[in-house]
N, CA, C and O atoms as CSV, one atom per row, in Angstrom:
chain,resi,resn,atom,element,x,y,z
A,1,MET,N,N,-149.302,-94.485,-328.223
A,1,MET,CA,C,-149.262,-95.931,-328.234
A,1,MET,C,C,-148.201,-96.425,-327.267
A,1,MET,O,O,-147.096,-95.884,-327.212
A,2,ASN,N,N,-148.540,-97.448,-326.511
A,2,ASN,CA,C,-147.587,-98.044,-325.575
A,2,ASN,C,C,-146.599,-98.911,-326.320
A,2,ASN,O,O,-146.824,-99.297,-327.467
A,3,GLY,N,N,-145.486,-99.215,-325.641
A,3,GLY,CA,C,-144.477,-100.100,-326.220
A,3,GLY,C,C,-144.976,-101.534,-326.246
A,3,GLY,O,O,-146.083,-101.822,-325.791
A,4,PRO,N,N,-144.165,-102.427,-326.776
A,4,PRO,CA,C,-144.551,-103.826,-326.859
A,4,PRO,C,C,-144.701,-104.444,-325.469
A,4,PRO,O,O,-144.085,-103.996,-324.502
A,5,ILE,N,N,-145.522,-105.469,-325.394
A,5,ILE,CA,C,-145.699,-106.221,-324.149
A,5,ILE,C,C,-144.798,-107.444,-324.249
A,5,ILE,O,O,-144.942,-108.261,-325.158
A,6,VAL,N,N,-143.862,-107.561,-323.301
A,6,VAL,CA,C,-142.877,-108.639,-323.332
A,6,VAL,C,C,-142.987,-109.447,-322.049
A,6,VAL,O,O,-142.982,-108.893,-320.950
A,7,PHE,N,N,-143.086,-110.765,-322.200
A,7,PHE,CA,C,-143.127,-111.684,-321.058
A,7,PHE,C,C,-141.753,-112.321,-320.929
A,7,PHE,O,O,-141.235,-112.889,-321.891
A,8,ILE,N,N,-141.158,-112.228,-319.738
A,8,ILE,CA,C,-139.809,-112.736,-319.519
A,8,ILE,C,C,-139.835,-113.779,-318.407
A,8,ILE,O,O,-140.142,-113.465,-317.257
A,9,THR,N,N,-139.509,-115.029,-318.760
A,9,THR,CA,C,-139.451,-116.067,-317.743
A,9,THR,C,C,-138.142,-115.923,-316.961
A,9,THR,O,O,-137.131,-115.456,-317.484
A,10,GLY,N,N,-138.193,-116.336,-315.700
A,10,GLY,CA,C,-136.996,-116.273,-314.865
A,10,GLY,C,C,-136.462,-114.868,-314.694
A,10,GLY,O,O,-135.249,-114.657,-314.699
A,11,SER,N,N,-137.350,-113.911,-314.543
A,11,SER,CA,C,-136.921,-112.513,-314.528
A,11,SER,C,C,-136.720,-111.940,-313.130
A,11,SER,O,O,-136.666,-110.721,-312.968
A,12,THR,N,N,-136.610,-112.789,-312.132
A,12,THR,CA,C,-136.372,-112.277,-310.780
A,12,THR,C,C,-134.895,-112.332,-310.405
A,12,THR,O,O,-134.534,-112.037,-309.266
A,13,ASP,N,N,-134.041,-112.707,-311.349
A,13,ASP,CA,C,-132.605,-112.842,-311.100
A,13,ASP,C,C,-131.802,-112.663,-312.379
A,13,ASP,O,O,-132.347,-112.747,-313.479
A,14,GLY,N,N,-130.541,-112.423,-312.234
A,14,GLY,CA,C,-129.569,-112.493,-313.307
A,14,GLY,C,C,-129.942,-111.841,-314.624
A,14,GLY,O,O,-130.386,-110.693,-314.667
A,15,ILE,N,N,-129.753,-112.599,-315.702
A,15,ILE,CA,C,-129.969,-112.092,-317.054
A,15,ILE,C,C,-131.424,-111.686,-317.273
A,15,ILE,O,O,-131.692,-110.666,-317.907
A,16,GLY,N,N,-132.362,-112.475,-316.755
A,16,GLY,CA,C,-133.776,-112.144,-316.921
A,16,GLY,C,C,-134.126,-110.809,-316.291
A,16,GLY,O,O,-134.862,-110.013,-316.874
A,17,LYS,N,N,-133.607,-110.571,-315.120
A,17,LYS,CA,C,-133.854,-109.306,-314.415
A,17,LYS,C,C,-133.206,-108.143,-315.159
A,17,LYS,O,O,-133.814,-107.082,-315.307
A,18,ALA,N,N,-131.973,-108.339,-315.628
A,18,ALA,CA,C,-131.283,-107.288,-316.386
A,18,ALA,C,C,-132.011,-106.996,-317.698
A,18,ALA,O,O,-132.108,-105.842,-318.115
A,19,THR,N,N,-132.514,-108.029,-318.336
A,19,THR,CA,C,-133.271,-107.848,-319.573
A,19,THR,C,C,-134.541,-107.051,-319.307
A,19,THR,O,O,-134.881,-106.141,-320.062
A,20,ALA,N,N,-135.237,-107.398,-318.230
A,20,ALA,CA,C,-136.461,-106.682,-317.866
A,20,ALA,C,C,-136.159,-105.202,-317.636
A,20,ALA,O,O,-136.876,-104.334,-318.134
A,21,ARG,N,N,-135.118,-104.924,-316.896
A,21,ARG,CA,C,-134.739,-103.535,-316.611
A,21,ARG,C,C,-134.450,-102.779,-317.913
A,21,ARG,O,O,-134.906,-101.650,-318.095
A,22,ASN,N,N,-133.702,-103.397,-318.802
A,22,ASN,CA,C,-133.353,-102.761,-320.066
A,22,ASN,C,C,-134.596,-102.497,-320.915
A,22,ASN,O,O,-134.751,-101.404,-321.459
A,23,LEU,N,N,-135.473,-103.481,-321.030
A,23,LEU,CA,C,-136.670,-103.315,-321.853
A,23,LEU,C,C,-137.626,-102.273,-321.276
A,23,LEU,O,O,-138.218,-101.491,-322.020
A,24,ILE,N,N,-137.775,-102.262,-319.956
A,24,ILE,CA,C,-138.639,-101.260,-319.318
A,24,ILE,C,C,-138.090,-99.862,-319.590
A,24,ILE,O,O,-138.843,-98.941,-319.907
A,25,SER,N,N,-136.780,-99.712,-319.465
A,25,SER,CA,C,-136.188,-98.392,-319.686
A,25,SER,C,C,-136.323,-97.940,-321.142
A,25,SER,O,O,-136.205,-96.748,-321.430
A,26,ARG,N,N,-136.567,-98.867,-322.052
A,26,ARG,CA,C,-136.759,-98.546,-323.469
A,26,ARG,C,C,-138.235,-98.403,-323.840
A,26,ARG,O,O,-138.573,-98.211,-325.008
A,27,GLY,N,N,-139.119,-98.499,-322.828
A,27,GLY,CA,C,-140.535,-98.252,-323.077
A,27,GLY,C,C,-141.412,-99.474,-323.241
A,27,GLY,O,O,-142.605,-99.346,-323.514
A,28,ALA,N,N,-140.843,-100.659,-323.079
A,28,ALA,CA,C,-141.653,-101.872,-323.184
A,28,ALA,C,C,-142.467,-102.072,-321.909
A,28,ALA,O,O,-142.063,-101.652,-320.825
A,29,GLU,N,N,-143.601,-102.710,-322.056
A,29,GLU,CA,C,-144.392,-103.138,-320.913
A,29,GLU,C,C,-143.975,-104.574,-320.638
A,29,GLU,O,O,-144.169,-105.450,-321.480
A,30,VAL,N,N,-143.409,-104.816,-319.476
A,30,VAL,CA,C,-142.840,-106.121,-319.156
A,30,VAL,C,C,-143.714,-106.859,-318.151
A,30,VAL,O,O,-144.203,-106.283,-317.179
A,31,ILE,N,N,-143.896,-108.145,-318.411
A,31,ILE,CA,C,-144.545,-109.044,-317.463
A,31,ILE,C,C,-143.453,-109.973,-316.955
A,31,ILE,O,O,-142.874,-110.745,-317.719
A,32,LEU,N,N,-143.181,-109.892,-315.678
A,32,LEU,CA,C,-142.152,-110.711,-315.050
A,32,LEU,C,C,-142.685,-112.105,-314.749
A,32,LEU,O,O,-143.893,-112.303,-314.614
A,33,HIS,N,N,-141.781,-113.063,-314.646
A,33,HIS,CA,C,-142.142,-114.409,-314.203
A,33,HIS,C,C,-141.142,-114.846,-313.141
A,33,HIS,O,O,-139.950,-114.550,-313.224
A,34,GLY,N,N,-141.653,-115.552,-312.151
A,34,GLY,CA,C,-140.796,-116.133,-311.128
A,34,GLY,C,C,-141.539,-117.232,-310.402
A,34,GLY,O,O,-142.743,-117.413,-310.585
A,35,ARG,N,N,-140.809,-117.968,-309.576
A,35,ARG,CA,C,-141.430,-119.041,-308.794
A,35,ARG,C,C,-141.705,-118.612,-307.359
A,35,ARG,O,O,-142.518,-119.229,-306.670
A,36,ASN,N,N,-141.034,-117.563,-306.907
A,36,ASN,CA,C,-141.120,-117.149,-305.517
A,36,ASN,C,C,-141.792,-115.781,-305.425
A,36,ASN,O,O,-141.274,-114.794,-305.949
A,37,ILE,N,N,-142.937,-115.722,-304.766
A,37,ILE,CA,C,-143.717,-114.477,-304.689
A,37,ILE,C,C,-142.949,-113.359,-303.977
A,37,ILE,O,O,-143.015,-112.207,-304.404
A,38,ARG,N,N,-142.227,-113.677,-302.908
A,38,ARG,CA,C,-141.474,-112.639,-302.184
A,38,ARG,C,C,-140.396,-112.029,-303.073
A,38,ARG,O,O,-140.240,-110.809,-303.139
A,39,LYS,N,N,-139.663,-112.895,-303.749
A,39,LYS,CA,C,-138.621,-112.428,-304.656
A,39,LYS,C,C,-139.238,-111.607,-305.788
A,39,LYS,O,O,-138.713,-110.561,-306.168
A,40,GLY,N,N,-140.344,-112.089,-306.313
A,40,GLY,CA,C,-141.037,-111.381,-307.389
A,40,GLY,C,C,-141.480,-109.995,-306.968
A,40,GLY,O,O,-141.283,-109.027,-307.702
A,41,ASN,N,N,-142.077,-109.896,-305.793
A,41,ASN,CA,C,-142.526,-108.595,-305.285
A,41,ASN,C,C,-141.354,-107.641,-305.090
A,41,ASN,O,O,-141.455,-106.450,-305.382
A,42,ARG,N,N,-140.237,-108.177,-304.591
A,42,ARG,CA,C,-139.043,-107.345,-304.369
A,42,ARG,C,C,-138.516,-106.801,-305.707
A,42,ARG,O,O,-138.159,-105.628,-305.810
A,43,VAL,N,N,-138.472,-107.668,-306.728
A,43,VAL,CA,C,-137.976,-107.246,-308.040
A,43,VAL,C,C,-138.926,-106.239,-308.675
A,43,VAL,O,O,-138.474,-105.293,-309.320
A,44,GLN,N,N,-140.236,-106.423,-308.505
A,44,GLN,CA,C,-141.210,-105.453,-309.018
A,44,GLN,C,C,-140.893,-104.060,-308.496
A,44,GLN,O,O,-140.777,-103.107,-309.266
A,45,LYS,N,N,-140.755,-103.956,-307.198
A,45,LYS,CA,C,-140.489,-102.662,-306.566
A,45,LYS,C,C,-139.140,-102.098,-307.006
A,45,LYS,O,O,-139.023,-100.910,-307.308
A,46,GLU,N,N,-138.131,-102.957,-307.040
A,46,GLU,CA,C,-136.790,-102.525,-307.433
A,46,GLU,C,C,-136.773,-101.976,-308.866
A,46,GLU,O,O,-136.191,-100.923,-309.124
A,47,LEU,N,N,-137.412,-102.694,-309.787
A,47,LEU,CA,C,-137.434,-102.241,-311.177
A,47,LEU,C,C,-138.206,-100.927,-311.324
A,47,LEU,O,O,-137.821,-100.065,-312.115
A,48,ALA,N,N,-139.279,-100.775,-310.575
A,48,ALA,CA,C,-140.043,-99.524,-310.635
A,48,ALA,C,C,-139.194,-98.348,-310.144
A,48,ALA,O,O,-139.229,-97.265,-310.728
A,49,GLU,N,N,-138.437,-98.565,-309.074
A,49,GLU,CA,C,-137.577,-97.507,-308.540
A,49,GLU,C,C,-136.448,-97.159,-309.509
A,49,GLU,O,O,-136.164,-95.985,-309.745
A,50,ILE,N,N,-135.815,-98.176,-310.061
A,50,ILE,CA,C,-134.675,-97.960,-310.960
A,50,ILE,C,C,-135.103,-97.262,-312.248
A,50,ILE,O,O,-134.429,-96.346,-312.719
A,51,THR,N,N,-136.231,-97.702,-312.816
A,51,THR,CA,C,-136.645,-97.186,-314.121
A,51,THR,C,C,-137.566,-95.971,-314.029
A,51,THR,O,O,-137.798,-95.289,-315.027
A,52,GLY,N,N,-138.089,-95.701,-312.833
A,52,GLY,CA,C,-138.990,-94.563,-312.676
A,52,GLY,C,C,-140.362,-94.798,-313.289
A,52,GLY,O,O,-141.045,-93.848,-313.671
A,53,THR,N,N,-140.763,-96.053,-313.383
A,53,THR,CA,C,-142.065,-96.407,-313.950
A,53,THR,C,C,-142.918,-97.086,-312.882
A,53,THR,O,O,-142.478,-97.279,-311.749
A,54,THR,N,N,-144.136,-97.442,-313.258
A,54,THR,CA,C,-144.975,-98.210,-312.338
A,54,THR,C,C,-144.431,-99.631,-312.254
A,54,THR,O,O,-143.666,-100.070,-313.113
A,55,GLU,N,N,-144.831,-100.332,-311.221
A,55,GLU,CA,C,-144.365,-101.699,-311.032
A,55,GLU,C,C,-144.838,-102.588,-312.184
A,55,GLU,O,O,-146.011,-102.549,-312.552
A,56,PRO,N,N,-143.937,-103.382,-312.750
A,56,PRO,CA,C,-144.354,-104.304,-313.812
A,56,PRO,C,C,-145.233,-105.409,-313.240
A,56,PRO,O,O,-145.166,-105.706,-312.048
A,57,ASP,N,N,-146.053,-106.015,-314.085
A,57,ASP,CA,C,-146.852,-107.158,-313.670
A,57,ASP,C,C,-145.936,-108.342,-313.430
A,57,ASP,O,O,-144.827,-108.398,-313.961
A,58,ILE,N,N,-146.408,-109.293,-312.623
A,58,ILE,CA,C,-145.639,-110.512,-312.391
A,58,ILE,C,C,-146.577,-111.705,-312.339
A,58,ILE,O,O,-147.675,-111.628,-311.788
A,59,LEU,N,N,-146.133,-112.792,-312.913
A,59,LEU,CA,C,-146.844,-114.068,-312.835
A,59,LEU,C,C,-145.957,-115.031,-312.069
A,59,LEU,O,O,-144.781,-115.204,-312.389
A,60,ILE,N,N,-146.530,-115.650,-311.062
A,60,ILE,CA,C,-145.794,-116.620,-310.254
A,60,ILE,C,C,-146.243,-118.014,-310.670
A,60,ILE,O,O,-147.429,-118.338,-310.613
A,61,ALA,N,N,-145.287,-118.833,-311.089
A,61,ALA,CA,C,-145.605,-120.197,-311.494
A,61,ALA,C,C,-144.333,-121.026,-311.530
A,61,ALA,O,O,-143.258,-120.536,-311.876
A,62,ASP,N,N,-144.479,-122.291,-311.166
A,62,ASP,CA,C,-143.404,-123.263,-311.295
A,62,ASP,C,C,-143.587,-123.923,-312.657
A,62,ASP,O,O,-144.572,-124.629,-312.875
A,63,LEU,N,N,-142.665,-123.705,-313.559
A,63,LEU,CA,C,-142.814,-124.196,-314.925
A,63,LEU,C,C,-142.718,-125.718,-315.027
A,63,LEU,O,O,-143.002,-126.281,-316.085
A,64,SER,N,N,-142.327,-126.386,-313.953
A,64,SER,CA,C,-142.306,-127.851,-313.976
A,64,SER,C,C,-143.660,-128.441,-313.588
A,64,SER,O,O,-143.850,-129.656,-313.654
A,65,SER,N,N,-144.595,-127.593,-313.187
A,65,SER,CA,C,-145.938,-128.031,-312.817
A,65,SER,C,C,-146.891,-127.815,-313.993
A,65,SER,O,O,-147.151,-126.672,-314.369
A,66,PRO,N,N,-147.413,-128.893,-314.577
A,66,PRO,CA,C,-148.335,-128.732,-315.716
A,66,PRO,C,C,-149.526,-127.829,-315.400
A,66,PRO,O,O,-149.929,-127.026,-316.242
A,67,ASP,N,N,-150.093,-127.949,-314.204
A,67,ASP,CA,C,-151.252,-127.111,-313.845
A,67,ASP,C,C,-150.878,-125.634,-313.774
A,67,ASP,O,O,-151.596,-124.782,-314.299
A,68,GLN,N,N,-149.757,-125.331,-313.125
A,68,GLN,CA,C,-149.327,-123.942,-313.020
A,68,GLN,C,C,-148.928,-123.372,-314.381
A,68,GLN,O,O,-149.188,-122.206,-314.677
A,69,LEU,N,N,-148.304,-124.194,-315.191
A,69,LEU,CA,C,-147.922,-123.765,-316.538
A,69,LEU,C,C,-149.157,-123.457,-317.381
A,69,LEU,O,O,-149.185,-122.460,-318.103
A,70,ARG,N,N,-150.155,-124.293,-317.293
A,70,ARG,CA,C,-151.404,-124.086,-318.033
A,70,ARG,C,C,-152.092,-122.792,-317.592
A,70,ARG,O,O,-152.540,-122.004,-318.426
A,71,GLN,N,N,-152.173,-122.581,-316.275
A,71,GLN,CA,C,-152.801,-121.369,-315.752
A,71,GLN,C,C,-152.048,-120.120,-316.203
A,71,GLN,O,O,-152.657,-119.115,-316.570
A,72,MET,N,N,-150.718,-120.195,-316.170
A,72,MET,CA,C,-149.920,-119.052,-316.596
A,72,MET,C,C,-150.128,-118.783,-318.085
A,72,MET,O,O,-150.266,-117.630,-318.492
A,73,ALA,N,N,-150.151,-119.829,-318.890
A,73,ALA,CA,C,-150.362,-119.672,-320.335
A,73,ALA,C,C,-151.709,-119.018,-320.621
A,73,ALA,O,O,-151.810,-118.172,-321.509
A,74,GLN,N,N,-152.740,-119.399,-319.879
A,74,GLN,CA,C,-154.058,-118.799,-320.074
A,74,GLN,C,C,-154.024,-117.311,-319.760
A,74,GLN,O,O,-154.619,-116.509,-320.480
A,75,ARG,N,N,-153.333,-116.939,-318.690
A,75,ARG,CA,C,-153.239,-115.520,-318.331
A,75,ARG,C,C,-152.468,-114.734,-319.382
A,75,ARG,O,O,-152.819,-113.596,-319.694
A,76,ILE,N,N,-151.416,-115.341,-319.929
A,76,ILE,CA,C,-150.636,-114.664,-320.961
A,76,ILE,C,C,-151.467,-114.482,-322.223
A,76,ILE,O,O,-151.464,-113.408,-322.824
A,77,LEU,N,N,-152.176,-115.531,-322.622
A,77,LEU,CA,C,-153.001,-115.446,-323.829
A,77,LEU,C,C,-154.112,-114.422,-323.658
A,77,LEU,O,O,-154.420,-113.675,-324.586
A,78,PHE,N,N,-154.709,-114.385,-322.481
A,78,PHE,CA,C,-155.775,-113.412,-322.198
A,78,PHE,C,C,-155.213,-112.000,-322.285
A,78,PHE,O,O,-155.856,-111.102,-322.827
A,79,ARG,N,N,-154.034,-111.811,-321.758
A,79,ARG,CA,C,-153.407,-110.491,-321.709
A,79,ARG,C,C,-152.897,-110.059,-323.086
A,79,ARG,O,O,-152.984,-108.889,-323.459
A,80,GLY,N,N,-152.373,-111.015,-323.819
A,80,GLY,CA,C,-151.763,-110.690,-325.112
A,80,GLY,C,C,-150.347,-110.195,-324.916
A,80,GLY,O,O,-150.101,-109.296,-324.113
A,81,ILE,N,N,-149.419,-110.779,-325.647
A,81,ILE,CA,C,-148.024,-110.342,-325.574
A,81,ILE,C,C,-147.469,-110.216,-326.991
A,81,ILE,O,O,-147.982,-110.821,-327.933
A,82,HIS,N,N,-146.428,-109.432,-327.117
A,82,HIS,CA,C,-145.755,-109.271,-328.408
A,82,HIS,C,C,-144.500,-110.126,-328.491
A,82,HIS,O,O,-144.063,-110.473,-329.588
A,83,ALA,N,N,-143.908,-110.474,-327.336
A,83,ALA,CA,C,-142.664,-111.260,-327.339
A,83,ALA,C,C,-142.552,-112.067,-326.062
A,83,ALA,O,O,-143.016,-111.654,-324.999
A,84,LEU,N,N,-141.925,-113.227,-326.189
A,84,LEU,CA,C,-141.635,-114.102,-325.053
A,84,LEU,C,C,-140.139,-114.278,-324.995
A,84,LEU,O,O,-139.513,-114.646,-325.988
A,85,MET,N,N,-139.555,-114.016,-323.827
A,85,MET,CA,C,-138.123,-114.172,-323.661
A,85,MET,C,C,-137.881,-115.122,-322.510
A,85,MET,O,O,-138.548,-115.047,-321.479
A,86,SER,N,N,-136.938,-116.004,-322.686
A,86,SER,CA,C,-136.645,-116.996,-321.656
A,86,SER,C,C,-135.168,-116.986,-321.340
A,86,SER,O,O,-134.712,-117.754,-320.493
């Protein structure tokens, strides 16, 4: 059985990124969130290298945009998650 699926908003920097790294290293499947695709792609690769796992999924969305927020919520619901961290 795989670990829990955790969605972390703002995970391309700071505390969110550190949280993602910690959870991945503990066996969780992490879905990253960010607003910038380049930054998101860089963090995906970095976390995979650091943790020795495959690249985590990432959702790119500006949370101040109702349309982008709605689309992201639909993808999360379709995917199913066990925890949301912000």
